[in-house]
N, C-alpha and C positions, 0 to 999 in steps of 0.2 A: 101463848102467852096472854094473860089477863086483859080483858079490854079497858081495865081502870088506867093502864100504862101505856097502852098502844091498841089501836085499832086498824088493822090492815085494810079496811072498807071505808075509812073515814073520809068524807067529801064535805067537810063542814066549811072549808073556804073556797067559795067558788071560783076566786082568781088561780088558786093552785090547783083545783080539781081540773079546770079547764086546761090550764098549761100543762099538765101531766097527760091530759088526753091527747094534746097536740105533739107532745114529744113522742108519745108511743106510736103516732101515726108515722113520723120521721124515722122512729127507731123500735120497729116491731119486737125486737129481741130484748130491749130493755126492759129492767123490773117494773118502773114508772108507777109507784104506789108509795104511800107512807112507809119510810124504812123503820124497822123493828130496832130497839135496842140489842146489841150484841155484847155476850159474855156472861160472866160467872151470876147466875141468879141469886148468890149468896154474897157477892161481892160487897167489901169494905171501901172500896175505890170506886167512884163513878167520875169520868169523864163526859163533859157536855159540850158538845160542838155547837156550830150554828145551824147548819141545815145539810142535807144531802147535796153533794154537786152532779151536775149534769152528767158527766160521763164517769163518774166514780161511783158512789153509794145509789144514785138513780139508776144506774145501769146494773150493778151487781147485787143490791139488795141488801148490803153490809155497810155499815158505817165507815167511813174514812177507807174505803177498797176501791181501788183501781183506777186512781188517779193521783197526781202528785202529793196532795195533801195528807195521804197517809203514810207516805215512805218514811218521814222522819218519826212519825208518831209510833209505829209498829217496830222501828228500829229500838228506840228507847223503851217501849213496852217489854219486848224481848231481853233487852239488857238488864232490867232491873227484874227479871222472873215473873212479868205479868203474862207474857205471851209466849205460846211454845216454839214458834218461829218469828223471824225478823220481818217477813214480808206476807202481807195480807192481797190476794190476787183475786180471788172469788169467793162467793158464799159458800162453795163446797170444796174449798181448798185443805180442809182439815186442822187448820189452827184452831187453836184453844186459849181461852183468856183464862186466868186464875187470880183469884182474888179481885177482879177487874171487870167493870161493865162500861160500855161505850154508849152514849145516845146523843141526841141532838134537841136543841130548844125547840125546832122546828122540824118535825118530821117528814114533810114532803119538799121538793123541789121547788124553789121560788125563781120565778124569772129574774136573770142577771145576779143569782145568788143574793137577792135582797127581799128577805120577807118583811110585809108592812105589819105595823103594831098589831092591827086585828087579829092578824094571822099568829101572830107571836103569842098574843093573848088567847086565842082559841087553843093553841096547842099547850099552853100553859097548866092546864088541869092534868095532863097526862104526865108533864115533869113532876108537878106537885105531888102526886100520888106515888112516883118512881123516889122522889127524895124521903117521903114519909116510910118507905119499906126499908131503908138502909138503917143498918145498926147504929147504935150510939158511938158519937167518935168517929165515924167514917170521914173520908176524906172525899171532897168534891173538886174537881179541878174543872175551872171555866176557860174555855178555850175562846176567849176575845170577850168585848164589852157587851155584845148583845147576849152571849150566853150568861155572862154573868149577872147581868139585870134581870135574865129570865129566872134565874135560881132565885136571886133575892125576893123578887115577887110570889114565885112559887111558895117559898116559906113564909111569906106575911109579913116581910120586915121592910123598913123605909130605905130607898134608894139613897137618899142622903145621908143615911150612916155607914154606908158601905161602898166606897168607891172603888171602881177598877184600877189597877195598876199592875204591872207586870210584877210576879212574884210576890203580891200582897197576900196575906194569910188572914182570914176572919173567922171568928166564931160566930155561928148563926144556929141558934137553936141546939140540936143533937149533932149536927155536924161541922167540920171545919170547912172552909170554903178557901182555895187556893187559885190564884189568877195566873193566866200567861196570854201572852198573845197567841193568836191562832198560827197553826203551823201550815198557813197558805202557801201557795207557790209565791205569791207577792210579798210576804213578810218574809220568806227565806230567802229569796232571791235578791230583796233590798237590804238583807241583814238586819232589819228590825228585829226579828229573831234568828241568833244563831244556833247551830247546832249544841254548842257549849250552853248557851243560856237554858235551851230546852233539857238538857241533860240534868242541870243543876234543879230544874222543877221536879223532875222526877226521882231524883236524889232525895229531895225534901219529902217527896210523896214516901218514900221507901222509910225514911227516918220517923216520920209522922205514925206510919202503920205500924212500925217495928217498936215502938216505946211501950 
């Protein structure tokens, strides 16, 4: 994978690099590096999450894989024809994404799952380069407000012109940005995001791509 969109050896953020080293000491079998984008290199549908989870992507090396956050995501990806199976358990489980790729606004695990502004900004160049590679009229799905704002920044647009709201659709340059609440355990457990709400988001993505 080209270093313009991902660098497995990146240590540009001292706090994140140190935290990954500490986690690796506690969990020697974990991946504990910047997590690469996963999916179809020629995708017209890009999903942007926040950052790897401690026992999920940071453990397995694949976005939204190995913890609760990915359960609902891969189920709906499979339902709408983007994933070969409905469950992602490991980076070598054979799952394949079609027309779809998943990435994160911040590629490294942050303490308490909360990256700081400088870390989001450091990683924004990778996201900007990945967005520029998308074909015209691609759909980008932002999972949560931080991902939304990172996308707006990466495309050089003003935050004030594009407010985050669940199910909001924005036109930004050559892409269409669709917002959703993040499929975290907290959001699904409190029913801020229900399965039906998330399903409706992907039904819209499929409709937008098929037009």
